[in-house]
C-alpha positions in Angstrom: -0.1 -0.1 0.1 1.1 3.5 -0.7 -0.3 7.2 -1.0 0.2 8.4 -4.5 -1.1 11.8 -4.2 -2.7 14.0 -1.5 -4.5 17.3 -2.0 -5.4 19.9 0.7 -7.9 22.7 0.7 -8.2 25.0 3.7 -6.5 22.4 6.1 -5.0 24.2 9.1 -2.5 26.9 7.6 -2.7 25.3 4.0 -5.0 27.0 1.5 -4.5 24.8 -1.5 -1.8 22.4 -2.3 -1.1 18.9 -3.8 1.9 16.4 -3.4 2.7 13.6 -5.7 4.7 11.2 -3.7 7.4 8.5 -4.2 6.7 4.9 -3.1 9.4 4.7 -0.4 10.6 8.0 1.3 9.2 11.5 1.1 10.6 14.4 3.2 9.2 17.9 4.2 11.9 20.4 5.3 11.5 23.9 6.2 11.3 26.3 9.2 9.0 25.7 12.2 5.5 26.8 11.6 5.5 26.5 7.9 3.2 23.6 7.7 5.3 20.4 7.6 3.5 18.7 10.3 0.2 19.8 8.9 0.8 17.7 5.8 1.6 14.6 7.9 -1.6 15.2 10.0 -3.7 15.4 6.8 -2.2 11.9 5.9 -3.1 10.6 9.4 -6.5 12.2 9.0 -7.2 10.0 5.9 -6.4 6.9 8.0 -8.2 7.8 11.2 -10.8 10.4 10.1 -9.5 12.8 12.9 -6.4 14.9 13.6 -3.4 13.4 15.7 -2.9 16.7 17.2 -6.2 18.6 17.6 -9.3 16.7 18.8 -11.6 19.8 17.9 -12.5 19.1 14.2 -13.4 22.6 13.4 -10.2 24.1 14.5 -8.6 22.3 11.6 -10.4 24.5 9.2 -8.0 27.4 7.9 -8.8 30.7 9.9 -11.3 32.7 7.9 -12.7 29.8 6.0 -15.8 27.6 6.4 -14.6 24.2 5.4 -11.6 21.8 4.7 -11.0 19.0 2.4 -8.5 16.3 2.2 -8.2 14.1 -0.7 -5.9 11.0 -1.1 -5.2 8.6 -3.9 -3.9 5.2 -2.8 -2.6 2.0 -4.4 -3.9 -0.7 -2.1 -3.6 -4.5 -3.1 -3.2 -3.5 -6.8 -6.3 -1.3 -6.6 -6.6 2.5 -6.8 -8.5 3.8 -3.9 -9.6 7.5 -3.4 -10.4 8.7 0.2 -12.0 12.1 0.6 -12.5 13.7 4.0 -14.3 16.9 4.4 -15.8 19.2 7.1 -18.0 22.3 6.7 -18.9 24.5 9.9 -22.3 23.6 11.2 -22.4 20.3 9.2 -21.2 16.6 10.1 -17.8 15.5 8.9 -18.2 13.5 5.7 -15.9 10.5 4.7 -16.0 8.8 1.1 -14.1 5.9 -0.2 -14.3 5.7 -3.9 -17.3 8.1 -4.0 -19.3 6.1 -1.3 -20.0 7.7 2.1 -19.2 5.8 5.2 -22.3 5.6 7.7 -20.0 4.7 10.6 -16.4 6.0 10.6 -15.3 3.0 12.7 -15.9 0.9 9.6 -12.9 2.8 8.0 -10.4 2.3 10.8 -7.7 -0.3 10.0 -8.3 0.0 6.1 -5.4 2.2 5.7 -3.0 1.3 8.5 -0.6 3.9 9.6 1.9 4.7 12.5 2.9 8.3 13.5 6.1 9.0 15.5 5.9 12.7 16.7 7.2 15.0 19.7 3.6 14.9 20.9 4.0 11.2 21.8 6.0 12.5 24.9 2.5 12.9 26.4 2.7 9.0 26.8 5.4 9.6 29.3 4.4 12.8 31.0 0.7 12.5 31.1 -1.7 10.2 33.1 -2.8 6.7 32.6 -5.7 7.6 30.2 -3.1 8.7 27.5 -1.4 5.2 27.7 -4.7 3.3 27.6 -5.5 5.2 24.4 -2.1 4.0 22.9 -3.0 0.4 23.8 -6.6 0.8 22.5 -5.6 2.5 19.4 -3.1 -0.2 18.4 -5.6 -3.1 19.0 -8.6 -1.5 17.6 -7.0 -1.0 14.1 -7.5 -4.5 13.3 -9.8 -6.0 16.0 -13.3 -4.7 15.3 -14.9 -6.8 18.2 -12.5 -5.1 20.7 -13.5 -1.7 19.5 -17.2 -2.6 19.8 -16.7 -3.9 23.3 -14.6 -0.7 24.3 -17.4 1.5 23.1 -19.9 -0.4 25.0 -18.0 -0.4 28.1 -17.5 3.3 28.0 -21.3 3.8 27.5 -22.3 1.6 30.3 -19.5 3.3 32.5 -21.0 6.7 31.8 -24.6 5.4 32.6 -23.4 3.7 36.1 -21.7 7.1 37.0 -24.9 9.0 36.2 -26.9 6.5 38.3 -24.3 7.0 41.2 -24.8 10.8 41.0 -28.7 10.3 40.8 -28.5 8.3 43.9 -26.5 10.9 45.8 -28.6 13.7 44.8 -31.9 12.1 45.7 -30.6 10.3 48.9 -31.7 6.9 47.5 -30.2 3.7 46.6 -31.3 0.8 44.1 -29.0 -2.3 44.4 -31.0 -4.2 41.6 -30.8 -1.2 39.2 -27.0 -0.8 39.8 -26.3 -4.5 39.3 -27.7 -4.3 35.8 -24.7 -2.0 35.0 -22.2 -4.0 36.9 -22.9 -7.2 35.0 -22.5 -5.4 31.6 -19.3 -3.8 33.0 -18.0 -7.2 34.1 -18.8 -8.8 30.8 -17.3 -6.2 28.5 -14.5 -5.4 31.0 -13.3 -9.0 31.4 -13.0 -9.5 27.6 -11.2 -6.1 27.2 -8.8 -7.2 29.9 -8.0 -10.5 28.3 -7.3 -9.0 24.8 -5.1 -6.4 26.3 -3.2 -9.0 28.2 -2.8 -11.2 25.1 -1.8 -8.1 23.1 0.9 -7.1 25.5 2.4 -10.5 25.8 3.0 -10.2 22.1 3.8 -6.7 21.9 6.5 -6.3 24.8 9.2 -8.6 23.2 9.0 -6.7 20.0 9.3 -3.5 21.8 12.2 -4.6 23.8 14.1 -5.8 20.6 13.4 -2.3 18.8 14.9 -0.4 21.9 17.9 -2.5 22.1 18.6 -1.7 18.4 18.3 2.0 18.9 20.4 2.1 22.0 23.0 -0.3 20.7 22.3 -2.7 23.5 23.5 -0.1 26.0 20.3 0.0 28.3 17.6 -2.4 29.6 14.1 -1.3 29.5 10.7 -2.7 30.8 7.2 -2.3 29.8 4.7 -3.5 32.3 0.9 -3.9 32.2 -0.8 -2.8 35.3 -4.5 -3.8 35.8 -6.7 -4.3 39.0 -7.9 -7.4 37.3 -4.6 -9.3 37.7 -5.7 -10.1 41.2 -9.5 -10.2 41.2 -12.5 -10.6 39.0 -14.1 -7.4 37.8 -17.5 -8.2 39.3 -15.9 -8.6 42.8 -13.9 -5.6 42.2 -17.0 -3.5 41.6 -18.8 -5.0 44.8 -15.5 -4.3 47.0 -15.4 -0.6 45.9 -19.2 0.1 45.9 -19.2 2.1 49.2 -16.4 4.4 47.9 -18.2 4.7 44.6 -21.4 5.9 46.3 -19.4 8.5 48.3 -17.3 9.8 45.2 -20.2 9.3 42.7 -17.9 7.7 40.2 -16.8 4.2 39.4 -13.4 4.0 41.0 -12.4 0.6 39.7 -12.2 -1.4 36.5 -10.3 -1.7 33.2 -10.7 2.1 32.7 -8.0 2.4 35.3 -5.4 0.2 33.6 -2.0 1.5 32.9 1.4 0.9 31.4 4.7 1.3 33.5 7.4 2.7 31.4 10.8 1.7 32.9 14.5 2.0 32.2 16.4 -0.5 34.4 14.1 -0.8 37.4 13.3 3.0 37.4 10.6 5.2 35.9 11.8 6.5 32.7 9.7 9.7 33.5 11.8 10.5 36.5 15.2 9.0 35.6 15.5 8.8 31.9 17.2 11.5 29.8 15.4 13.5 27.0 17.2 11.1 24.5 16.4 7.9 26.3 12.8 9.0 26.6 12.5 9.8 22.9 14.3 6.4 22.1 11.8 4.6 24.3 8.8 6.3 22.5 10.2 5.6 19.1 10.8 1.9 20.0 7.2 2.0 21.3 6.0 3.1 17.8 8.3 1.0 15.8 6.9 -2.0 17.7 3.5 -0.9 17.0 4.4 -0.7 13.3 5.5 -4.3 13.4 2.4 -5.5 15.3 0.0 -3.7 13.0 1.9 -5.1 9.9 1.4 -8.7 11.3 -2.2 -8.2 12.0 -3.2 -6.5 8.9 -1.0 -8.4 6.4 -0.4 -4.9 4.9 2.7 -2.6 5.4 1.5 0.5 7.3 2.4 3.9 6.3 5.1 5.4 8.6 5.1 9.0 9.5 8.1 10.4 11.3 7.6 14.0 12.5 10.7 15.9 13.7 12.1 12.7 15.2 15.9 13.6 15.0 15.7 16.4 17.3 17.4 15.5 20.8 19.0 12.3 19.6 22.7 11.7 19.2 24.1 10.8 15.9 24.4 7.2 16.7 20.9 6.8 17.6 19.8 8.7 14.6 21.8 6.3 12.3 20.3 3.3 14.1 16.7 4.5 13.4 17.6 5.2 9.8 19.1 1.9 9.4 16.0 0.4 10.9 13.5 2.1 8.6 15.7 1.6 5.5 15.0 -2.2 5.8 12.7 -3.9 3.2 10.0 -4.5 5.9 9.1 -0.9 5.9 7.0 0.5 3.2 6.2 4.3 2.4 7.7 6.6 4.9 7.0 10.4 5.5 9.6 12.5 7.3 9.7 16.1 8.5 12.8 18.0 9.6 13.8 21.7 10.1 17.4 21.0 8.5 17.4 20.0 5.1 21.1 19.2 4.9 20.7 16.9 7.8 17.7 14.9 6.2 19.5 14.8 2.8 22.9 13.4 4.5 21.0 10.9 6.5 19.0 9.6 3.7 21.9 9.3 1.4 23.3 6.6 3.7 20.5 4.3 2.5 19.8 3.0 -0.9 16.0 3.9 -1.1 14.5 6.4 -3.5 13.5 9.6 -1.8 12.4 13.0 -2.6 12.4 16.2 -0.6 9.9 18.9 -0.5 11.1 22.3 0.7 8.2 24.3 2.1 
């Protein structure tokens, strides 16, 4: 699979522009704020129907305009595919594949597998557990539709249970039978989600460890650990044990929505003890492991977006990363950098065809 061409109209700071791409490596170079990352975000948009950087869809419309449109021409399994995503203020977002609109955007997820590595990924280290859960869920959901369905159902029931807890508190009442209906559903969905996450991480962690060792040159040992309350107790018993606390706080305090990942270097938290270079190497290894996992599941080579990944890395780590992505198992790659000379000198080390867009 590869993206042959993309056309943008009123997307972020881009008024109207088209790019024709090579099948292997495509680079965008230029000063900060000129729109390099916006092109990558548009490519991401065509795979996931949303921005990687801005959750508010209307804020992706160019200032002073009323709509945006992104159009991509792909070659997928020897077939030409045209994907168009557009949004007009005051209207619903529209996604079309070969002229036919999707009823549910979730049906499109996984059709054009893609992995992005960006400075924004640092949130995985610095932010709360919700960010790391979204990472796990995003990787699994690209190819596991049943998991995505269970996850959406779990979150809906969780919201309903929380609303009921607030109702009980506001009206000084309690209905155990009514609450048990939600507990049964949360237990059913939550147990299935937990088992899939557990199986996923058993496969994923060895891939991640291998990627990190290559990037670091075997100089550091890292760990990635799955943290879940369900390791020690069944979901239904967990909800029963924390019921009194839930009633006081008016919120469901236990369940798979509290799962987390521990990022460690040696036996210590990489957030507290890892250097900027080590943290960045950790995140790049995490995303390259995601690439390998999705490729195995999808039987298609994902597109790889590398947004400003060379910054804060020493020359040896940069060389290791370029050597990695130059291998045959990688397909089409998009790179942004502020230094055109650095980018070109790095790419010349490989033997793959590339082109550079100077914005």
